[in-house]
N, C-alpha and C positions, 0 to 999 in steps of 0.2 A: 226913566230911560236916558235922560240927558247925562247921567253920571257914568254911563257905559264907557264913553270915550275919554274920560278925564285922565286916565293913566296911560294913554297911548303915546308912543314916541315916534316921530317921523324920522325915517332914515332914507331920504332921497325921494325921487319922483319916478313914476313909471313912464312908458312911452307916450301916454296921453297927457302927461303933465300932472297927473293926480298923485297924491301923497302915497308913499309906501310906508305903512305904519306897523309898529310892533307893540305888543302889550305884555306886561308881566302879570301872570295869573297866580294868585295865591291858592295853594292846594291844602296844606296841612300844618298844624302845629305838631312838631315832632314829639314822639313819645319816648325817644331814647335819651340817654345821658352819655353822649359820645363826643370826645374831642377829636375831630377828624384830622387835626394838625399833627397828631402823634400816630396816625394810622395809615395803613395802605387801604385804599378804598377801590372797589370795583362794583359798578352798577350795570345790571342788564338793561338793554334798551326796551322800548315799549312799556315803560312804567314798571320794569322788572325789579327783582330783589336787589338789595345792596349788601355786598359782602365786605366786612371790615375786620382787619386784624392789625395787631401792633406792628408798626414800622420797625424792622430790626436795626435800621440806621439811626433811630432816635432813642436817646437814653430817657427812660421813664422810671419812676419809682414803682417797684413791684408791690402789689397788694397781697399777693400770696405766692409761695414758691411754685414754679411750673417749669418743666423741662420741655414742654411742647407748646408751640404757638396755638392760641385759641382763635377760632374764626366765628364771628357772629354774622348771621344772615338776617337782614331786616327788610321790612316792606318800606315803600317810599314814605309812609307816614311814621316811620321809626318803630313800628311794632316788631318785636322779636319773633322771627319765624323758627330759627333753630340756632344752636350753638354747639360747637364740637371742637375737639382738639385735633389739630393737623398732625399727621403722622410723619411728615418729612423733616428736613433740617431747616435751614434758613430760607424763608420765603423771599423770592426775588420779585414776583409780580402775580397779580390775580386778574382774571377776566371771566366773562361769561360767554358760552357758545350760544348760537341762535336757538338751541333747544333748552336754554336755561340750565345748562350744566356748568358748575363752577370749575374753571381751569386754574390750577395752581402750579406755577413754575418756581422751582427751588434753585438756589444758587449753585448747587452741585450738578445741575442738569436734569434732575428728576422732574417729572411732570405727572400731575394727578388730574383725574376727572371725577367729580363727585356730583351727586344730585343736590337739590336745595337743602336736604337734611343731613348732608355729610356722608351719605352712603357711597362707598368707592365704586366707581363705574369702570375705571381702567387706570393703569399706571405704566410708565415706561421711563427709560433713562436715555438721554441723548449722547452720553459719552461716559468714559471711565476716567476717574480722577481729573475732571475738568471743572471749569468755572464759567458761569454765564456772565458775559460782558454787557449785552444789550438784548432787548427783545421788543417786538411790536406785535400786539394782538389784533386780530380782527374776528368777525363773527364765525368764520369757518376754519380758523387756524391761528398759528403764531409763528413768526420768524424769529429765530434765536441765533445770536452770534456768540460763539464759544471763545474761550481764552486762546485757543489755537487758531483763531480767525477763520474757523469753519462756520459757514452760514447754513443753517438747517431750517427747513420749513416743516412744521407739524400740522397736518390736516386733521380736523375732528371728523370722526365717523361714528357718531353716537348710536346710530341705528344698525350698526353692523357688528359682527362678532369681534372683529379687530378694531379697537377704538381709535387707534392712531394710524395715520399714514405719514411716515417719516421719510423725507427725501432731502438729500444734500443738494444745495444750490451751487451755482458757479462760484469759483474762487473770488474772494473779496480783494485779496492783494494788499491788505493794510498791515501796518506794524504796530499801530496804536489804537486804543479804543476810540471809535468814532464819536462825533459830537451828538449825533442822533441817528435813528434808524426808523423807517416808516414803511409799513406794508401798503402796497396798492392792490387791493383785492380785486377779483373779477367783478365786472359791472353787474353781471346777472347771477342769481343764485344757482342757475342751471349750468353756468359755464364751468368748464373743467378747471380744477384747482391748479393745473399746470400754467394757467394764464397769470398767476401771481407774479408781481414784481416787487422788489424792495428798493426803496430809495435810501441811500447812505450818504451822510455828510461827514467826510473825513476830518480828522483832527488837523490842526495847522502844521503839525510835524510831517504829516503825510501829504498835505496839499496846502502850501503856504498861501496861495492866492484864493483858495476856496472854490469848491465845485460840488457837484452831486454825482454820485454813481447810481446807475440803475442796474440791478442784478436780478437775473431770472435763473431758470434751471439750465440755461445753455451758456450764457456769457455775461460779462460785466461790461457796461458801456459808460464812458465818461460823457455826461450830458453837456458839459462846458457851458453852464448857465451864467457864468460871470457874476454870480451872486456872492456877496460876502459870506463868511462862514455861517452855515445854517444850523441853528440850535434846536428848532422845533419844526415839525412838518405835520400837516393835517389834511386829510382827504375828505371832500364832501360826500354825502350819502349816495349821490348818483355816480360818483367816481369820475366826474368830468373836470373837476378843478381841485387844485391844491393850494394851501396857504403855508407860507414859510415865515418863521421869525428869524431874522438874520442879525448878524453882529452889527451893532450900532442902533439897535432898537427898531428896525424897520420890519413891518409886516407886508409881505408881497402876496398877491393873489394871481395865480397863473393857471394855464390849462394843465391838464394832467400829464401831458407830454413835455411840459415846461418850455414850450416854444412860443407861447403867446402870453403877454403880460396884460392883466386887467386893471390892477390897482397897486399902489404902493403907499403905505401909511406909516408915519413916524409915531411910535408910542412914547418916545422920549424916555425910554427905560433901557439902561444898559444891561440889565439882568433879564434873562429869558423867563417868560412866565412859567408857572407850574404846569399849566395846561394851555394848549392851543387847539381849538376845535371849531367845528362849524355848527351854526344854528340853522338847521334845515340845509338848503343848498345855496343860500344867498348871502348870508353874513357870517363873519368870523368873530370868534370870541377869544380873548386872552385873559387868563386868570392868574392873578398874583395873590399869594397868601400873606398873612400877617408877618411871618418871619422874614419875608422878602421885602416888605414895605416898612419894617421897623415900627410897626404900630399895631393896634388891636383889630384893625379892619382888613378884610379882603376886598379886592377890586376885580370886577369883571368888566373889561373894556370890549365893547361890541362895535365892530367896524363893518361898514357897508362898502361895496365896490366903488361907490361914488365918493368915498372918503368921509361920508357922514358917519358920525359915531355917537354913542351914548355909553353910559357906564352904570354899573350897579355896585353899591358898596354895602357891606354887611359886616357886623361884628363877628369875629371868629373866622374859622376856615370855611370856605365855600368849595364844594366839589360839584363840578358841572358835568352833566351827562348828555352827550350829543344824541339827539333823537332824529327820527326820519323827517320831521317837519318842524322841530323846535329844539329847545334844550331844557333839561331839567336841572333845577338849582337845589342842591342839597346843602343845608346848613344845620348847625347844631340845634337851632330853635324852630326852623320852619322849612317847608319844601314848597317850591313853586315851579312854574314853567315860564319861559320867555319864548313867545311865538309871534310869527307874522300874522297880522290880522287879515282874515280872508276878505276878498274884494266885496262879497255880498254883505258882510258885516260892516266893512268900512263905509260902503255907500249908504247903508241904512242908518248908521249912527254917527257918521262923520260930522265934525264941526266945520269942515272945510267949505267955505261959501262957494267955491268953484264947482263943487259937485251938486248937480241939480237934485231936487227931491225925486225919489224913486217911487215906483209903484208899491213897493213893500212898505215904504213910509206912509203912503196914503192909506193902504189897507190897515196899518197899525192905528192910524188916526181914526179911521172909520170904526174900528173895533172899540177904541177907547171912547168914542162918542156913543157907541151902542151900549157900552156898560153903564154910561151915565144917562142913558135914555134921551139922547139928543137927536133931533131930526137931521142934523148935519151928517149923521152916519149914512143915511140912504143917499144923500147927495154925493158923498165921497165914493160910494160904491158905483153910482151911475157914471162917474167920471172915468171909472176903470172899464172901458168898453173895448171891443175889438180884440179880444184875447189878452188884454192887459190884466184882467182880474185873475185869469189862470196863471199868468206869469207871476203875479203878486203872491198868489197862494204858494206856488213852488218856491218863490224867494223867501217867504216866511219860514217855510219848512227848512230850507237850506241854512238860513241864519240861525234858527233854533238848534240845528245839529252842531253848530260851531260854538255854542254858548256852554259855559260851565255851571252857571247858577241855575238850579231847577226852577226858580221863580221866573227867570227870564225865558227859559225854555217853554214853560207853561203859557206865558203870555203870548209868545210868538206862535205856538201851536194852536192856541185858542183863536188867535186872529186868523190863522190859516183855515181853521175849521169854520169860522164865521164866514170867511170869504168863499169857501167852496160850496157853501149852501146856496149861493147865488149862481153857481156854475152848473149848467146842464151837462150831464154825461161826464163829469170829472172823474178821472181814475184815481181812486183813493188809495191805491196800493202804496205809493210813495209815502203818503201821510201815515198809514198804518205801520209800515216798516220802520220809518224814522222814529215813531213813538216807541216801538218795541226796542229799537237799538238804544235810544236815549235812556230808557228805563234800565237796560242792562248796564250802560256806561255809568249811570248815577249809582248803581248798586256796587260796582267794582271800584268806583272812585271814592267811596265812603272810607273814612279813616280806618274802620275795622278791617277792611280788605287792603286798601293802600295801593291800588294800581291806577295811577293817573293817566289813563289813555285819552288821547285826542280822537276826534271823529275819524280823521284820516288814518291814524294808527289802527283803530278798531277795524276799519274796512280792509286795511292791508293784511292784518293778522288773520281775520275771519273769526266768527264766533266759536268755531270748533277749537281753534288753537287757544283762544282765551279760556275755554272750558278746560282744556288740557292743562293749562298753567294753574288754574284754580285747583285742579286735582293734585298737581305736584306740590301745592302748598297745603294739601289735605283739607281744603275747604269744600268738602263733598256736598254739604247741604246747599251752599250757594251755587255750585256747579249744577246740581240736580234741579234746582228751581229755575235757573237760567235755561237749561236745556229743555225742561218741560214747558217753559213759557214760550220759547222760540219755535219749538218743533212739535209740541204736543206730548202726551204721556206715553205714546207707543213707539217712540223713535229709538233707533239703535244706539244713540248716544247715551240714553238712559242706562242701557245694559252696561256700557263701558264704565259709566260713573259708579254704578252699584258694585261692579266687580272690583274697581279700584278701592272703593270704600271697604269692601270685604277683605282686600289685601291688608289693609291697616287693622281691620277688626281682629284678624287671626293673631295679631301681635298682642292683643289685650291680655291682661292678667286675670282671665276668667277661666272657669272650667270648660272643657271641650263641649259638653252638652249646652252650656249657656251660650257659647259662641255660635254653635250650630243653630240653636233656636233663634238667636238674634238675626243671623244671616238669612235663615229661611223666612223669617217674618218680613224682611225687606224684599226678598226675591219673589215672594208669592204673587205680587201684582205685576210681575214682568214675565209673562209666559215665554218659554223657549230659552231662558237664560241658562248658561252652563255653569256648573259648579266645578268643572275640571280645573280651570285656571286658579281658582281659590284654593282648591285642595293641593294643587301643585305648589302654591306659595306656602301653605302650611307644612308641606313636606320639606321644602327648602329651609324652613325654620326649625326643622327636626321635630315637628309635632305630628308624628306618624299616625297616632290614634285619631287626632282631629282630622287629618287628611282622609283617613278611611271613612270616618263618619260623614264627612262632606260628600264623598263619592257615593255614599248610599243615596244621596238626594239627586245625583246626576241622572238625567233621563236617557242619555245615550250610552249604550253598553260599550261601544268602541272607545269612548272617552274614558270610561271606568277602567277598561282592560288595559289601555295603553299606559295610564298612570300607575296602576297597580303593578304592572310589569317593571316600570322604572323604579318603583319602590321596593323591588325584590319580593313582592307579595304575589308570587306566581300562582300558588294554589288558590288563593282568593280570586285572582284574575281568571283562573280556569273555571271556577264556579260561576262567575259572572258571564263568561263567554258561553258556557253551556246553557245558562238560563235565557240568554238572548236568542238561542236557536241559530246563530250565525256560525256556520262551520268554518268559515275563514278565520274568525276570531279564535275558535277553538284550536285550529291548527297553529295559529300565531303563538298562542300561549304554550301549546305542547312543544313546539320547536324551541321556544325560549327555555322551558324546563329541561329539555333534552341537552341544551348547552350548559345549563347551570348546575344540575344535580346529577349524582351517580345514577347509573341505569337501574340499580335495585330500588332506589328511592322513587324513581320515576314510575317504575312498574307498580310499586305498592300504592302510589298516589292514584294511578289510573284504574287500578283494579276495582275500586269502589265507585267509579263514575262510568256507567255503561256507555253513555254517548261518546265521551272522550276515549274510552277504551276501544270502541269499535272503529273510530276514526284513526286511532293510533295503530291498530292492527292493519288497517287498509294502507296507511302510509308505509309501515314497515314491510308489508308484503311487496310493495313496488320498489322501495328505495333502501331498505335496511334489513336484509334477511338475517344478518347476525343478531341484531337486536330482537327480531321477531322470535328466533329460536330461544334467546335468553328469556324472553317473556314467557314462552310456553314452559320452559324448564322451571322458572321461578314459581309459576302458578300450578305446576304439576299437571299440565295438560299434555300427557304423554302421547295420546293419539294424535294431537295436533302437531307435536314435535315430529312424530313419524310421518305424517302427511306432508309436512314441510320438507322433510328429508327426501321423500319420494319425489316431490316437485323439483327439488334441487338436483336429484339424480337425473331427471330427464332434461334438465337445462344445462348440465355441466359440460356437455360436449363430448370429446373423445378421450378425456383424461380418465383412464381406467382406475387409477388409484383413488381419485376423488369420488368417482361413482361408486366404487366398492365401499368407501368410507361412509357415504350417504346411506347405502343399503344397510350397513351394519348399525348405523345410528337409528334407522327406522326399525330394524329388528330388535335392538335393545329397548327402544321406546315401546314397541308393541308387547315386549316380554313383561313389562311392568303392569300390564293390564290383563286381568284374567279373561275378560270377554273379547280379547283380540288375538286369540290363538290362531285363527285362520290367517289373519293378516301377517302374523309372525312367520308362519310356515311359508307363505308366499314370498316373504323377503328372503327366507333361507333358500328357496328355490331360485329366486332371481340372482342371488349371490353365487349360487352354484352354476347358474347359466353363464354369467359373465366370466367366471373362472374358466369354464369350458371353452367359451368363445375365444378367450385370450390364448388358451392352449392350441386351439385350431389355427389361430392367426400365426402363431409361431411355427406350428408343424407344417402348415401348407403354404407358408410365406404369403398369406393373403390378409392384408389389413382390413379388408371389408368385414371380417367377422367382428371386429371391435369398433370400427368407425361408423357402421350403419345402425348401431343400437338395435340389433335383431332380437325378435322374440324366439321362443322355442320353435314354432312353426316356420318362421322365416329362416332360422338357422338350418333346419332340416332341408328347406328348399334350396338353400345355398350349397349344402353338402351334395344334394342330388345334382345341382347344376354343374358341380366339378367332378361328378361320378364317384364320389366317396360313399358308396352304398353301404359298406360295412360300418363306417363311422356313423352313418345315419341309423343303422339298425341298433348300434350300441347306444346312441343317444336316446332312441325310442325306449330302450330298456331302462336307461338311467333316469329319465324324466317321466316314465310311466305314461307315455303317449298311447292313447287307445289305438287298437288295430284299425278301426274305421278311419280315424283322423289321419293316421300314418299312411294308409292306403291312398286316401284322397291326395295328400300332399305329394306322395311319391309319383302317383299317376300324372298329376298336373305338372310337376316339375320336370320329369323325364320327357314328357311330350313337348313341353314348352321349349326345352333346349335341344330337341331333336335326337335325344338318346334312344332311338327306336330299338336298337339291338338289345340294350339293357332292359327296355320295357318288355320286349317279346320274351326275353329269357326269364324275367321275373314272373310274367303272366303265365307262362307255361308251367312254372313251378307251383302256381296256385291250384292247378288242376281245375276242378269244377266248384271250388269253394273260394269265395272272395268276401271279405268283411263288408264290402259295399255292393256286392253283386257284380255282374259283368256288363250291365247296360252302360255304366260310365266308361268302361274300356271301349265298347263299341262306339259310343258317341265321340270319344276322344279321337279315335282313328278316323271316323267320318269327318270330324272337324278339320283334319289336316288332309282330307281327300285320299285317304289310304283305305280303299274299299276291299282290296284283296285280303290284307291281314285282318280286316274287320270281320270277314265271314267266319273266322275261327271262333269269335265270341257270340255269334248269333244263336247257336244251339245251346250255349251256356246260360243264356238269359232265362231265368226261372219263370217269370211272369209271361204267360202265353200271349197276352195282349201286347206287351212290349216286344215280345219275340216276333209277332206278326208285323208290328210296325217296323221293326228293324229289317225284316225280310223284304217288306215293300220298298224300304230305302235302297236295298241292294237289287231291286227288280226281281226278287225271288217270289213271284206272285203264286206260282203253283204250290210251292212249299207252304206259303202263308195260308192258302185255301185249305190245304190238308190239315194244318194245325187248328184252324178255326173250326173246321167241320168236326175234327176229333173232339174239340172242346165244346161242340154243339153251341156255338155262339153266333147267332144270326146277325147280331149287330156288327161284329167284326167283319163278317162276310160282306155285309153291305158297305162297310168302310173300304174293304179291299176292292169291291166293284167300282167304287168312286175313284180309286187311285190307279187301278190296272188298265191296260190298253183294252180296246173293244174285243180283241180276240179272246180275252179271258172272261167275257161277260157271260157267255153260255155256261162255262164251267162253274162260275159262281152261282148262277141261277139254278143249275142242277143240284149243287150242294145244298142250297137253301131249300129246294123242293124236297130233298131227301130228309131234311130236318123238319119237314112239315110247315115250312114258312110260306 
């Protein structure tokens, strides 16, 4: 353990006077054979992939003819992840978005977004016939200065349909290419991108004295910094401080608004470094490459605000990647990190005599004595009383989390485990979670994976983001094992991993059946997982048969149907919808078919599917009568065609021509069926009726004949109401109205409209014969309280019982008694006695007595 602090470097003191120390941690021996001095290099943060392509400004001997630049994507251990030819022109710069999409900016203003394997996500062009002068990338976008001195900010929107958000910033107002350009991104990831500012250092021709301009989307401001000409600018991860490399070789550390100076350091180099960056938020690094130093080595100069400094030399080119809490060193032969030693680690392993022995150190000594079976172990534990032991256990866990070597992690965790066994009621959650996290970190830090995450970076990213990044690298098995280890076998992340794996599987050069079998084998232990997304990916790859076979395994009919529709497999989608029993799905497919195929084909398709056919007919009946009639005609359902025409006839309104056309359509349809002769004749009669009604409307100037949609009986009533008795008689003859019905209609219509003279004239012509008898005439007159004319009909009533009742209604009791006695009906006599006044009682009794009652 004494060797832990051997490579530590002190860079100043903290507020308590204790050393601030940094360490260089070896990570990997590189697996690549790359000369970074001849390449453009871009590395994603959080131990992300490294993109390398030939620097178009460096002349190199070509090994094979190529018209397109090649891009290689590597892990931090130098393992090749992918290699692809870039489709643009001359590459100006590369960088990575926060979602690990590779952003490529070309000299002509084109900009590409690609995933880690080179699949194009989006592309755009920032101008026509233009040239890029300068650019500054950040995790959420890039600021680009074009040859016409137009400053443009491009925001990345990788999770939206529109990949780019391109906005023109305020005018720069320069005439020459600036010395440098640096984006000041928003401090918070949730802050709107409009908060972006760009610092620009103008050329000496534009600003002889040297200054910095701050440009945003509204205006350009001269900051009047009084700095010599600035050649490099870097912003720390928190966005609170900036470092500048100025003319004369000075590095300045200032507040982000450039109003407060923290440090000034002379590098004694007149040439600006290749890179100026921050290591975490506290120290600044300058990187000079061999071609700048006229030697074989690169130099990394690390400067603290207190002007303490150290350096790292290495053979060949070094590319340094700024990280959240450290910096990653990429070299041709190895990869490492340079980081600030956490306080808990410094206090545990520090050689500084000013730092007293900590409780963590005592617990480590106790555990070391315990492993050697020394009694001093118990004595050391007893010294950690009053809560000190719990603090020591927590401290061991914290120090273990910051270590890279698994042996040191295990030693510290074993010490923590030993110590917590003496703590009553100690909450072991922190211990368990740290063990899990370290196991995950050690797995992804392995050279085969090549993601050198620190503990702080891991917690900042979250395990889910780490799993997503493993999926992007197609490391499905590792992602599956980590997810299963952290959350158990039934978590939703497992489903996401399996689906992503299936996305890649459908690309395999296997038969469709083999692919389906393989996917089904993996999916069987994950209930509820959907095949839809996988089938959709197969369809996107133009493997339609594979997509259909995958959909056969999909448990949700709605998912099957929606994708089959998008695949133009509407008939198959219809079958699936019918099998599901969901009428909404059936309607969805039918309406899609209705838009896509001719009506004849739609009708033929539905004719063999009873459920869909019935729903289709119901839809057409309410919303598409024309298509409904076409269906009946195509299927030779003539009686249905006729019935529909009849329905249309009654809903057509007052358009006589349309109504007549519907009747003729119904008549023609019924004529095609031998068993529908009666219905055909009825249509002929109805056509004859509306023709007659139209003639009446024109003759009598009365539109009610056509607007009221009258039947034969109603038409007769209307003729009687306007006293057209002769026309009514003629219509009776034309339409074969029976005498009885005609008499009833005429009697009720004439009486209703008060045509008593016509009624009396007509009734007198009837003599003693009426098709309905004369009781209705009597009742009609009595209804309107016309007793005197009613007496005429009393004697014409044939039924004596009704005649007696009518006589009683007119108080003709004596005549009624005579009729009843003549008919020898004692029952009627008794009824008369109940209605007649008392003066007729004796007469009735006498008549009854004569009849022997």
